[in-house]
N, C-alpha and C positions, 0 to 999 in steps of 0.2 A: 496572693496577685502572682504573675508570672515573673519570672525571672531572664526568660528569654524573650519576650515580647515585648511591644513599647510599654513604659511607665505610667503607670495611670495616675492622673494628674488629681486626684481626690487620696492619692496613698500620702500614710505618715501622719503625723498629730495635727501639723497646723492646717494640714490641707483638711482632713477631717473636720476640725473645728471651724474653719472659712464655710464646709457645706454645711455643718450643722446651722450656725450663723443664718447662711443664705436660708434654708428650711424654715427656721424661726421666722425669717420676714416674711416668708410665704404664707406660714400659719397667722401671723398678724393681719397681715393683707384679706386673708378669709373672716377675721374677725371683724374687721371694719368692715368688710362687706355683708354683715347679719348673719355668718355662719355662724353656729355654737363651737367653737373648737376650744373646748375647756383644755386645761393643763393635762388631764389624764389623756384625752383624745391625743394633743400634740406628741406626748411621750411614747403611746402606741403607734405615731406616724412615725418619728425618729428610730424606734427599733425596727418597723418593718423595712423603713429605706434601707437601713446596716444589713438586713439580712438579704436585701437585693441589691442594684446596683444604684447609687447615688448619680452615676454621671449617666445614666438611660431616662430618657422623657417620659416612657412608657410605664416604666418600674414605679417612678416618682408618683405619675398620674395615679398607677393603682392604688399605689400603697397609703396616699393622701384619701382619694375618694373613699376606700373601703373604711378608714380610721375617723377622718374629721367629717364626715359628712352624717348626721343623725338622723334625716329624715329625706321624702322628697323634695321638698322645698328647698333644700340645700345645693340640689345636683346643678339647677342653672347657675346660681351664685359661683360654685365650684369651676363650673366650665368656663366662665368668664374670666375669672380672678387666675386660672392656673393659663390661659391663653396669654393672658397681660403680663403674668411673669415668666412664662418659659418660652413666648411665641407661638403663632403658628396654632392649628387648630388643634383640639385635645385628641391624642389617640386612640377615643374609646371606641368605635367602629372599627377599624382596622386591628388594633389590639384583642379587642373581645373576640372577632372571627379568627384569628389566627391561632391554629393549634398551639397548645403549650409544651409540646415534647421537646422542644428543642430547649426552652428554660429547663426543663426537669433534667435533661442529662448535664446541661451546665452546672446544675445544683448537686449532683450525685457524684460527680467526677471527684472535687474536692481535689484536684492536682493544679499542675503548673496548665496556664492558662491554653486552651487548643487555638493552632494559627489559624483552624477554618474561621472561628468567631473573630478573628483581628482580623481575617479578609472582609469576612461580611460586614463589619464596621467600616473596615477602608470602603466597601462599594456604597454602603447607605450612609454617607457621612451625617451627623447631627450635631449640635451643640450641645457638651455637658447640660444635665439639668440644673447643678448646683451651681456653675458659672453664670447661666440666665437669671438664678433666682440671685446671684450675688449682684448682678446687674440692677435688677429691680429695687433689693436692698439699697443698694447706694440711691437710688433714684430717690427713695423715699422720704431722704434727708436732705436732696437738693432742693435750692432755691427755686421756685417755679418761673419766677422772672429770668433764670440764666440759664435755661433749657432749650436745647436745640429743636429740630421739628421734628425728628425720630423720638427723642425723648418725650415732645408734648404727646406726641399720638399715642405712647406707651401710658402717659399718666392720664390720658383721658379714657383707655381701656380699663384702667384701675378704677378710675373714678365714676365709671360706667355699672361697676357692680358695689358701689359705695352702700350703706344703709347708715340713715340718720333719722333714729326714731326717738321718741320724747321719752321722759322717764314714767315709769308704769304708775299709775293711782289707781285708789280701789273705786268702784263705782257703786251706783244704786241697786245696778242689776246682778241678777244672780245667776249662777249656773250649776248644773248637777256634780258632785262630787261624792267622793267615798267616804269624807268627814267634812263635819260641819254639822249646821241647826238641822233639823227635821223641816224636809218640804213637805207641808201637810196637802197641798194638791196632788202632788204628784203618787204620794203616798194614799191616796183615798182612791184614786184613779186604779192606782195598783192593786188595791182590794177588792173594787168593782169587777175588776180584770179576773180576778181569779173567783169570784162569786162569795166574797165575803170572809174567805179563808184568811187565815192571819199571811202576811207578806212581809218581805224585808223592809226596812224603814226607807224611804228615800230621803236622800240630804241633797244640801245645796250650800256654795257659799258664794260669797263678793267676787264678782269677776272683775280682774284689772283689764285697765285700757290705756295705750300709751296716752300722754299727755298730745295736743296739740304744737307742733312747732312754728314757730315763724321766722322767715329769714328776710331782713333787710340786707342787702346788697348794696355796696357803693359801687357804681359804672362812672364813676370821675374819672377824669384824666390821670391823676395822681394814683388812680387803682387799676390802669389801664394795663401792666403785665401780671394783673392777676387777675383780673375779672373773667375771663375764659375760663379759670380751672375753679372758680369760684360759683360758676353758674351751671358749670356741667355738674358740680355737688350738687347744687339748689336742683338740678334734674332728676337727679338720682333719688333727692329726697323726696321728690315730689309724688314720683311712680311708687316708692315703696312704704308711706307711711304720710297721715294727717298733718300735710304739710302746706302753710301757704308761702308765697314769696314776693317778696316785692324790691323794686329796684330804685334806688336813691340817687339823685345827682341835682340836677336844678330841678327835677319836677319828682311826685312820687307816682310810680307806675306798677300796678297789679299784675303781676306776668304767671300766675300760676296755671290759668288757660292754658298761656303758649308751652309752658314747660311740660307739660301733661303727654305729648307727641311721646311714643314709645322711642323713636330713631332720635339721639342724641344730635345729630345733624339738621334734622328736621325742627327739631326742637328749638335751637339755636339760630338757625335761620328765621323761623318765625317771630322769635324773641327780638332779634335785630330788627326786623322790620315795624316793632311796636314798641321799640325807645327811642324817643326823638331825642335825649340827652346824652347821649352814649360819648365818652370821653370829654364832657361839659364839666362844670364847676361843680360844686358842693354846696346845699343850704341843709345842713344836717338838721338844725333846731327846728327850723319851719314846716321840712317834711315829716320829724317824728311829730309833731304838732299835728299836722294834716292825717296824719296814719289814726292816730290816737282819738282825733276829733271823729272821724269816717267810718273807722273799724275796728281800733284797742277798745274803747269806752264800751262801744257797742256788745262785747263779747269775745272779739278774735283775741284778743289779748290777755283776757282775764284767765288765770291759771294756766297760761302756756310757758313754754320754755320761749325767750325770745332771743334769737342769734342776731347782733349787728356786725358784719362785716365791712368792713371799714378802716382805713388808716387815721381818722379823726380829725382831718383836715377839714376846718369849718370856714366860709368864707361869711358867716354873717356873724349874730351874737352870741359868745358862749355862755353868757347868763343864761339866754332863751334854751340852748340845750340842755345845758345842767337842769332848769325846770322842768323841762318835757321826758328827762331820762328819769327825776324824780318822781314824777307822775306814772311814768312806765314800769317801776319798780315798786309801785303800791298795787300794781294791777297784774302784774306776771307774777308765774310761780319763781322762775329764776328770769334772769338778764346777762346775757355772755356776749363778751364782745371779743372777736379776734380781728387782731392787726396784724398784716404782714409785715409790717415796718420793725416788731417786737422782735423778729427774729434776726434782727442785725445787731453784730456785734456794738456795744455802747448803745444802746437804744435807752432812751429815757421819756416817758411821757409828757414832753415838755410843751407839744403844741397846744393850744389855748381850748378848742374843742375836745380833745381827749381827758385833758388835765379836768374840765367840768364835767364830763362823763363818768370818769373815773369812780367816784364816791358812790354812785349808784348801779354800779357794775357787781354782780356775783362771783364773775371768772371771768378773769383777761387773760388770753390766751393767744400765741401766735398763729399766723395762718399763712405762711410762707412756703408750707412743704406737704408731702402726699402725711408724713408722720405726725406732722402738727393738725392737720384736718383729721386724722385720728382721733389724737387728744381731744379736738373737738367732739367728735361723736362720743366719746367717752362721757365727756361732759355733758352734753344733751342728755344722755339714756342717766344722768345722774351719779354717775361713776368715776368722774374726772377729777380738778383739782380741787384745793380746799378755795372757799371763798375770798375774796378780795378782802386784803384788812383793811378797815376802813368803810365796807360798805353795808350799810345798816338799813333796815326796813322798815319805814314810816307805819 
């Protein structure tokens, strides 16, 4: 670094560690959005940023795009997460069109930082990318109920790129593969196409398909500080996988169609007009029984990953809730309960409804922050925490 120019805010071991932590937080956000950012890709990303300038958005953008994205489907998610973490639009078009001669000269000189570069950076001020990523990393662990308007807007952009896919399961359908059992139909067709001449054996294997995800979102008054974030998470889940969403309060409402809008704000507006019990009371046991009678028993919950997003406050009979949870546990592949109150210090599941439901829950998680929602997504994929002690499948 230059000794005569301004000090680089990312210089030094401590600042380097902070920059790496911020960039790792960006990689975790990409993974939560569905990008296959493996450990090898993240290592290559950090090495690429180290060779460039971690304080420049364009350098971080292209380093991440070239190392963390594995296919065309990852690009849209990468753009959304990058904009949410680093602010503003991604510098794809402008940076791609600009000639890279200036960057090549800077790398080749290897000497003190030229004053021309410093003046250029002063003329075009931009916040250091690692500092912006650091703010996003801090936001991941903040309680949603305590965010201000700007932080809530940043959280909404991150949730718009979220991915919530069910655990993969093998199906009866088969797909072409290089290894596996011989596919007689495709092999015979290949022989006929070659006029009976010997041909390579065609093979197939069982196809994998994600399990259905069913979200039961509590929209009662006690869940008001978290309802917006959880419903935006549900919106991203509906757009990205086989997901059904119901709201529970004083009545049960199926809102999958309302959340199918591409625009999150339009989806939330349609949702608000469809919910007559927004910020009302809670009747978890009765509404869970209604869900199982109308939809779950007929197949929606059978073999699915069912996620209950609620604080467990029950105005009705806790025994009814416990009985319906045992019934749900027998139908579903996994039952996950995310309680935003669990993230508070000293929390214990002492509420009557929560205590009655807990024996039938496979994973009991927090739901108060973005990091907690990332853990929830991992649990839905089947890579999350171990089952809750005492949860037994009938």
